[in-house]
C-alpha positions as CSV (number, residue, x, y, z in Angstrom):
1,M,117.7,295.6,-1.9
2,K,120.5,296.8,0.2
3,K,118.2,298.9,2.4
4,I,115.9,295.8,2.8
5,A,118.9,293.7,3.8
6,V,120.0,296.3,6.4
7,L,116.4,296.4,7.8
8,L,116.3,292.6,8.1
9,L,119.6,292.6,9.8
10,S,118.4,295.3,12.3
11,L,115.3,293.3,13.0
12,G,117.4,290.2,13.6
13,L,119.5,292.0,16.1
14,L,116.4,293.5,17.8
15,F,114.6,290.2,18.1
16,G,117.5,287.9,18.3
17,C,116.3,286.4,21.5
18,T,113.6,284.6,19.6
19,T,116.1,282.6,17.5
20,T,118.6,279.9,18.5
21,D,121.9,281.3,19.5
22,K,124.5,279.1,17.8
23,S,127.1,280.2,20.4
24,D,125.0,278.7,23.3
25,D,127.0,275.7,24.4
26,S,125.4,275.5,27.8
27,L,124.0,271.9,27.4
28,Q,127.2,270.6,25.8
29,A,129.3,272.2,28.5
30,I,127.4,270.3,31.2
31,K,127.8,267.0,29.3
32,D,131.5,267.7,28.8
33,A,132.0,268.5,32.5
34,G,130.0,265.5,33.5
35,V,128.3,267.4,36.3
36,L,125.4,269.7,36.9
37,I,126.0,272.2,39.7
38,V,122.8,273.1,41.5
39,G,122.6,276.2,43.8
40,Y,120.3,276.0,46.8
41,T,119.8,277.5,50.2
42,E,118.1,276.6,53.5
43,F,114.5,276.5,52.4
44,P,112.7,273.3,53.5
45,P,111.0,271.4,52.1
46,M,112.3,272.5,48.7
47,G,116.0,272.3,49.5
48,F,118.0,272.2,52.8
49,T,120.9,270.5,54.5
50,E,120.3,267.6,56.9
51,N,123.1,265.8,58.6
52,G,125.5,267.5,56.1
53,V,123.6,266.3,53.1
54,A,121.5,268.3,50.7
55,T,117.9,267.1,50.7
56,G,114.4,268.2,49.8
57,F,111.8,268.2,47.0
58,D,113.8,270.3,44.6
59,I,117.0,268.3,45.4
60,D,115.3,265.0,44.5
61,L,114.0,266.5,41.3
62,A,117.4,267.7,40.4
63,R,119.0,264.4,41.1
64,E,116.6,262.6,38.8
65,V,117.1,265.3,36.0
66,A,120.9,265.0,36.3
67,S,120.7,261.2,36.0
68,R,118.6,261.4,32.9
69,L,121.0,264.0,31.5
70,G,123.7,261.4,32.0
71,V,125.8,263.5,34.4
72,D,126.5,263.7,38.1
73,V,125.0,266.4,40.3
74,T,126.7,268.6,42.9
75,F,124.7,270.8,45.3
76,Q,126.3,274.1,46.2
77,Y,124.9,276.0,49.2
78,I,124.6,279.7,48.3
79,D,123.6,283.1,49.8
80,W,120.2,283.8,48.4
81,D,120.8,287.5,48.1
82,A,123.8,286.8,46.0
83,K,122.1,284.2,43.7
84,V,122.7,286.1,40.5
85,L,126.4,286.4,41.2
86,E,126.5,282.7,42.2
87,L,124.8,281.8,39.0
88,A,127.3,283.8,37.0
89,N,130.3,282.2,38.6
90,N,129.7,279.1,40.7
91,V,126.5,277.2,39.8
92,D,124.7,276.1,36.6
93,V,121.1,276.5,37.9
94,I,119.3,278.0,40.9
95,W,116.8,275.3,42.0
96,N,115.3,276.0,45.3
97,G,111.8,277.5,45.3
98,L,112.8,280.4,43.0
99,T,109.9,282.7,42.2
100,I,109.6,283.9,38.6
101,T,109.4,287.7,38.5
102,P,109.8,290.2,35.7
103,E,112.9,291.6,37.4
104,R,114.6,288.2,37.7
105,Q,113.7,287.4,34.0
106,L,116.1,290.2,33.1
107,E,118.9,288.4,35.0
108,M,118.2,284.7,34.3
109,T,116.8,282.3,31.8
110,F,113.8,280.6,33.5
111,S,112.3,277.2,33.0
112,K,108.6,276.8,32.6
113,P,106.8,277.1,35.9
114,Y,106.5,273.9,37.9
115,L,104.8,274.9,41.1
116,N,102.3,277.4,42.3
117,N,102.8,279.3,45.6
118,R,101.5,282.2,47.6
119,I,103.2,284.8,49.9
120,V,101.6,284.5,53.3
121,I,101.9,285.7,56.9
122,L,103.2,283.1,59.3
123,T,102.7,283.8,63.1
124,L,102.7,281.9,66.3
125,S,99.4,280.2,66.8
126,D,98.2,282.5,69.6
127,S,98.9,285.7,67.5
128,S,96.0,288.1,66.8
129,I,97.5,288.9,63.3
130,N,95.1,287.7,60.6
131,S,95.3,290.3,57.9
132,L,97.7,292.6,56.1
133,A,96.4,295.5,58.1
134,D,97.2,293.7,61.4
135,L,100.9,294.0,60.6
136,A,100.7,297.7,61.5
137,D,103.2,298.7,64.2
138,K,104.6,295.1,64.2
139,K,108.1,293.8,63.6
140,V,108.0,291.7,60.4
141,G,110.6,289.2,59.4
142,V,111.6,288.3,55.8
143,E,114.4,286.4,54.0
144,L,116.8,288.8,52.4
145,D,116.1,289.4,48.7
146,S,113.1,287.0,48.8
147,S,109.6,287.2,47.3
148,G,108.4,287.9,50.9
149,Q,110.6,291.0,51.1
150,I,109.5,292.1,47.7
151,A,105.8,291.6,48.6
152,V,106.1,293.7,51.7
153,Q,108.1,296.5,50.1
154,D,105.7,296.6,47.0
155,N,102.7,296.9,49.3
156,T,103.1,300.5,50.4
157,A,100.2,300.3,52.8
158,V,102.0,297.5,54.7
159,S,105.5,298.8,54.3
160,G,104.5,302.2,55.5
161,S,102.7,300.9,58.6
162,I,105.0,298.3,60.1
163,N,107.3,299.0,62.9
164,E,110.4,297.4,61.4
165,L,111.3,295.0,58.5
166,V,113.8,292.5,59.8
167,K,115.9,290.7,57.2
168,Y,117.4,287.2,57.7
169,S,119.7,285.2,55.5
170,N,117.1,282.4,55.3
171,Y,113.5,281.6,56.5
172,V,114.7,279.1,59.1
173,E,116.5,281.9,61.0
174,A,113.4,284.1,60.6
175,V,111.2,281.5,62.2
176,L,113.7,280.8,65.0
177,D,113.5,284.6,65.8
178,L,109.7,284.4,65.6
179,N,109.8,281.7,68.3
180,A,112.1,283.8,70.4
181,G,109.8,286.9,70.1
182,G,112.2,288.9,68.0
183,V,109.5,289.5,65.4
184,D,105.7,289.3,65.4
185,A,105.3,287.7,62.0
186,V,107.2,286.3,59.1
187,V,106.2,287.0,55.5
188,V,107.1,283.8,53.7
189,D,106.3,281.4,50.9
190,E,103.2,279.3,51.7
191,I,105.2,276.1,50.8
192,F,107.6,276.8,53.6
193,A,104.9,278.0,56.0
194,R,102.9,274.8,55.7
195,Y,106.0,272.7,56.1
196,A,106.8,274.6,59.4
197,I,103.3,273.9,60.6
198,R,103.5,270.2,59.8
199,Q,106.9,270.0,61.6
200,N,105.5,271.7,64.7
201,A,101.8,271.0,65.1
202,G,100.0,273.7,67.0
203,A,102.9,276.1,67.1
204,Y,102.1,278.3,64.1
205,K,99.2,279.5,61.9
206,I,98.8,281.2,58.5
207,A,96.8,284.5,58.4
208,D,93.6,284.4,56.3
209,E,94.7,287.3,54.1
210,V,97.7,286.7,51.7
211,F,99.9,289.0,49.7
212,N,99.9,287.4,46.3
213,S,100.2,284.3,44.2
214,E,103.3,283.3,42.2
215,N,105.1,280.5,40.3
216,Y,108.3,278.7,40.9
217,G,110.8,278.1,38.1
218,L,114.5,277.1,37.6
219,G,116.9,279.9,37.1
220,F,119.7,279.4,34.5
221,R,122.4,281.8,33.4
222,L,121.0,284.4,31.0
223,G,121.3,282.9,27.5
224,D,121.6,279.3,28.6
225,V,118.6,278.3,26.5
226,K,119.8,274.9,25.3
227,L,120.3,273.7,28.9
228,Q,117.0,275.2,30.0
229,T,115.2,273.6,27.1
230,E,116.7,270.1,27.8
231,V,115.9,270.3,31.5
232,D,112.3,271.4,30.8
233,K,112.0,268.4,28.4
234,I,113.2,266.0,31.0
235,L,110.9,267.5,33.7
236,D,108.0,267.0,31.2
237,E,109.0,263.4,30.8
238,M,109.2,262.9,34.5
239,I,105.7,264.3,34.9
240,A,104.4,262.1,32.1
241,D,105.9,258.8,33.5
242,G,104.8,259.6,37.1
243,T,108.3,260.1,38.6
244,A,107.7,263.7,39.4
245,A,104.4,262.8,41.2
246,E,106.2,260.2,43.3
247,I,108.7,262.8,44.5
248,S,105.9,265.3,45.2
249,I,103.9,262.8,47.2
250,K,107.1,261.9,49.2
251,W,107.4,265.5,50.4
252,F,103.9,266.9,50.3
253,G,101.6,263.9,50.5
254,E,100.1,264.8,47.1
255,D,101.0,265.8,43.6
256,V,101.5,269.6,43.7
257,I,103.4,270.0,40.5
258,V,101.7,272.4,38.0
259,R,103.0,272.9,34.5
260,E,101.9,276.1,32.7
């Protein structure tokens, strides 16, 4: 019996992530503090700063979730390449078009996916770039530590053929440099690319060939399962009662939310 008990204990330690951690006070800590601190960066239309105020699709979702949690919400601008450090020390959740990846799942507790996305090539409208192969010998812009950067670096045919990979602190800076001729293309989330096209009709185009498809999720501190579960529950309620669709239509003209 003693050997069986030891074996069961070992299995419990090995698969402990499948059970509820009684030391997880993440949800109660937010309620006690009375505020949910949301990390975001300059990534329109998901989250960005306009006239000194945080705004965007994800910002509106977060405001509604915090209201239903019964707490205030504070939006903290962060450096995207330092998001894991920011999450550990300064914010409760990263909520700003965050792609779910296996690598990030080792560093964060993710919500269920809520939006589909693709990594695309954004160029000026008169560019001849229309495929991955067309990036050969070109200067390509990406946001530092973004899915766009990962997509380029993981595609050895592309990364080995381009002239230079130029990294920016956010996609807005990358597109400004695209306008100025500093780069030939920007590898970016389709959500942002289509927003840029809507804001500047006729200025940009998206190449026909894309890098990959992905899902967005909310990133919580590793182990903050109770907070993640409650936020997922509230998001499901918002989808069921139509509130999430209203927010989506406000920013995209249609309901783009996809739960998986």
